[in-house]
Every structure is written in C-alpha cells, then in structure tokens.
N, C-alpha and C positions, 0 to 999 in steps of 0.2 A: 520557261513556259509557266504561265500562271496556274497554280494549283487550286482546283475548285472542289467543292464537296457536291457530289451528285448522288441522287437516290432514285430507286425505282418508283414509278408512279402507276396507280391503277385508276386515276381520275380521268374524266373526259377531257380531251384536249380543248383548249380555248381556240376561238376563231383565229386564222392566220393573221388577220389584220391587227389583232391585239399584240402580236409578237414584234411588230415593227417598232424600232427604236424611236423615241419621241424627239431625239436630237437630229436624227438623219433618217428620213423616210425610206432610204434605199438600203438600210442596214437592219438586220435582225440582231437581237441581243441574246447573249448567254449570261445569265445571272449567277452570282456566287458570292462567297465570302472566304476568308482565310487565304487571300492572295499573298504569295510569298513576296518578300522584299526584293525589289529590282532597281537597278540603276535607271536613270532617266533615259539613257540611250537604249537600254534593253526594253524598257516599257514602250518606247516609240517604235522600235523595230517590230515588236509583237503587234503593235497597232497597225503598222503598214501591211503585214501579212494577213491579219484577221480581216481587214477591209477587202483584200483580194478574194477572200473566201465569202465575203458578203455579210459579215457579222462583226459585232464588237462585244467586249466584255463589259459588264456593269456590276460594280460592287454594291451589294444591297445591305451589307452588314460588316462588322469587324471580323474578329477571329472565330466567333461562334454565332449560331443562329437558334432562334426559338422554334418550337415545334410547328407553330403556325407559319413561320417564315420558311421552314424546310419544305412544308407541303406546297406553299405558293411557288417556291423556286422549282420544285419538281414539275408542277403543272406547266410552268413557263418553259423549262428547258427541254423536256422530253420531245415535243414535236419539232423543236428547232434542231436538236441533234439527229432526229430521224431524217429531217429534210437534208441536213448536211451529209449524212451517210448515203442517202439516195443520190445526191448530186456528185459527191466526191469519192464515194466508196467506203467500205467498212473500215479501212485503215486511214481515214482522213486525218485523225488526230496525230498519228505518227508522221504523216507527210507534213502536216501543219508545223509540228515541232521542228522537223528537219529544216523547213523553209525559214522558220524563225531564227534558227542558229546561223544559217547562211546569210540572212539579211543582217543580223547583228555583226557578223564578220565584215561585211561590206561597209556598214556604217562606222565601225571602229576604224577602218582604214581611212575613211573620209575624215573622221575626227583627228586622226594622227597627222594627216596632211595639213589640216587647218592649224593645228597647234604648233606646227613647225614653221609656218609661214610668217616671216617678219613683218610684212605689210599688214597682215591681219592683226598681229599683236598690237600694232599702233592704234587700231580701232577699238580695242578693249576699253571699257569704262573704268577709270582708276578707282572709283569708290563703289564698285559693284558690291552690294551687300551680301551676295551669295558666296563670294570668294572665288567662284569659278563659274563660267557660263554654261548654259545648256545649248545643245545643238538640235534644232528642229529640222529634220531631213525628210524630203519627199523625193522618191525616185522618179526620174523622168522616163516615161515609157519608151521602150525599144532602144534605150541607150545605156551606157555605163555611167551616166551622170546623175547627180543629185542636186536638187535645189535646197540650199541650206540657209536657215535664218539663225543667227547667233542671238540668244536671248539671255538677258540678265536682269538683276533687280537693283534698284537704288532707292534711297530714302531722301526725300526733300520736303521741308516744310510740313512735318507731321503727316507725311503721306508715303505710302509704299507704292513704287512704280515698277511694274513688270514691263520691260521694254525690249524691242528688237533693235540692235544697234549695228548690224551688218547683214547683208544678204549676198549670196554668191552661188555660183554653179561650180560643183566639184566633180571631177572624173575620178572614180575610185580605182580605175585601172592605171591611168597615167599620172595621177596626182595633179593634173592641170586645174588651176583655180582661177575663175573669172569673177571679180567683185562687181556686182550689179548695183549695189546701193550701200552707202555708208551713212545714210540718214537715220537718226534715232527716231523710232516710232513707238508711241505708247500703246501697250496691249491692255493693261489693266491698272487701275489706280484704286487704292484702298487707304482711307484716312484712319488715324488712330490718335488717342490722347497721349500727350507727353508723359503723363504719369503711368500709363500702361502701354508701352510701345509694343508694336506687333512682334510676335515671336516668330522668327524665321525657322 
C-alpha cells in the first residue's frame, strides 16, 4: 500500500469539482509524497483497486514537501477522504489495503502462468532493453479472467520504444491462456542523442 503523508486541515474545503482528476474525469485524486518503492505489478494492482473505489493516487513531490505544499495537499485531501469515509465507512482504508493484497495475489498467479507458458516465451522480444517484461493486467468483470498486455522496451535508431508485443486473456483460477494478439504495437517513442543515451 502506498504510504502517504497526511495532515489535519482547518482550511475551507475547495469545491468538489476541483478535486476531479484532470486525467480521468470520473476519478478523484489523493495527493501525496514519500511513496514507498513498489514493483510494477504491485503498483498496477493498487491502481486496479483504487479505481474501484473511485480515486487514484497522484505524487506531487519526492520524499519531502515544503510547508506550502503540505498545506495545499491538506486542503485537497481532506474532503476526498471524508467523502470516501462517508461512502465506504470509517475503516475504508483497512478494507482497501486488504483488497490490494488480494488483487496482488491474483495478478501474481496470472504472471506465473504466463512465465511458464512456452508459446508465450516465443513471443518475447530478444533485445528487450528492460531485461524483463511488464504485465499490464485488467480484470474482466464478473469472471476470474484478466486481459493482459505484455509490455517491453527496445532501442532502435536512437529511439526508445515502449511496446506491447503480446495480448491475451488469462484465467487466474484455471491457468487457461488464450492469446488474442501477437502484433507488436508501439505505445511510446522517445528519441535521444547517441552521445547521451537514455538512461533506463
């Protein structure tokens, strides 16, 4: 679970519409800093659960915050947390943490099934710059299945490419895997000079 710094606020709450995340109008944000280090899979599983609760975390600083930042974060977070308590109960954070742990266990099972599958190993990019792929997982509602995209990074012609090179549906209970695409799709491209290659 992401560790955040929260403080008591005596300021007037901002209008609710100012709390809506600029990236997704359906999600509120909880701001913070000092997020503990997490694996990619742990980060993604937390993201899955937080969206179920209707919010997302937003890092607004590194390990420490200035006095002005602390006050701004207080003003932002207090009404969001009150809303979550009103909607999910006083112990919503405890329930949230439990759900994150369970979600991570399911996603780890999916990851294990994928890594053992010989057909999927053949789809891995030989010159993946990251050394190991990431697994973007989305649970399919009302099922024990996940839609999974295997994501990796390659360097070509002074450019860094973040790509998806396999997509599949995986059942975390049975281990059944159905590959739905083995087409390489570019997600992001960033160029760099040969004298100063991008640091992965």
